[in-house]
C-alpha angles and dihedrals in degrees: 000000000000090000092053093054092050091047092059091064090057099056092097093054113112108251111259127194112238129189117202111196107201093030097158099060131092098280096028094056091056096037096056092054091044093053093045089051087053089057101256123137104243133187131172143213122200137157091217105238092139100023092113096054095097124156090173131005108284123230107264123236132163103280130183114214102222139128111254090233090065096053116117140166093292092062092049098045116122099015123124095199136021121202111196109205097148114113147104114277102178141074121281112274141195111007093321120122123226088249092056090051102039107029092072089051091058092044097051094041091057093041092054090045089052091052090049090052092052092046097045094245123148111244121209119187121190106219126171142248086225086086087082089065106170123014141162126237096304126103104240121227131196094270094052123101118274124224109189114197101185137047088248093057093042089053091055091053092048091053091048090051091051092048090051090057091049094051119101139140090297099045129046109174119192126223114195112201100206124201115231102302120226137164140082124322130158087244096041124185116223092186095079116089106249095038091048096048092046090050092048093048093053099042102037104016085232124108104204121195119202091206139025087279095234096118117108122229136172112232128207129192113233091236091057090049088054091047092052090054091048091052091049091052089057095041113113092213126175102165097144087220141060109290109217117192130179106220119214144051126289089229092059096070103113140166111245090239090058091051088053091051092053091052091045089054092054100043110071116228094006120140132210117235142161128239095246090057098046119106095197106101095186091053091045090058092052096044096043116110112201091208093063116086127190092353095298124115106204092191104094128148143147120213135211115225100184096112098061092049090050099044113026109083114235097001125137134145110250095188136060124197099259094046089047092051092050090050094048093048089050092052093047091048090050089055090047092234111209132189093256091060096038090053095050110131093226092070092059114070100204096044093047098047089045087054092051090050099044092044090054095244092122128028133226090278090053094247121137113260107233 
């Protein structure tokens, strides 16, 4: 309902042509429908790694099946904005190094941005608040030092650095540092914290934490992530530099243990537990985070979101964490989510891409094997 009311205010906006690269992932599957509802012309490109991970039937748009590394000027011609969602968002796997997995991501992101610069196309890059890594008690803003703790976060910083070098008075790329995204999408991910804990609570009545839960994280509803991209598409920006924006609300910085307590409150008869105490081996394998050692998650940070609310025209967060959790639980209940569906490999990025690799469907360069 809230989306419909916001859409009405956008009917007078001149139709723009938007290309979403990575349109068949968790965010892309929701974003493409969101933008079409807001009266944009939207097309997608996706290689299809996660196409089959459908909880509900996704909204259909015209989508080119193509690896992002093979995109050139011809594929970008005629678009006013490009949103680059395509990328690897999990740990290294198999015998592949982090460089083998993430270096190509940096290379193609900057190559596509360079093409956009030459063709006069707005370039929007979803980055991540995880670049802050480990912090003290302060709320970190865009100008504060980053401290990436994973290859994924380091990759985001490397792309941002490259975009900063590309920026000039003719090209103002935008990097959106999203909080941890949660909420419903037709191709949902159950390997992000709120989605996972909601799914566990409903299917097992047990909310299992893979750490002591004391780490801080900023959280961002998927609809608000989509809205920030929409506002950037309409932004007449001439910054002559890379525009970096943290995306979220200051009030949505939470400890993981407090997220779990909110979910516990809204799922009757659920209990709160920790991974080391759980007897369910299948669940343990899904919940386990390889970056957490001895039950402690050293990645902990709180983020300041003042800048986006001051600078980005028309943007506001319409969701808070508790309202978002209630909405997600309602959607999953409506779909009668059961353990068999919740445990499907396709909803877990690392497990699924490992399967594609070990079953010889993709090679060591992450290309499909014909």
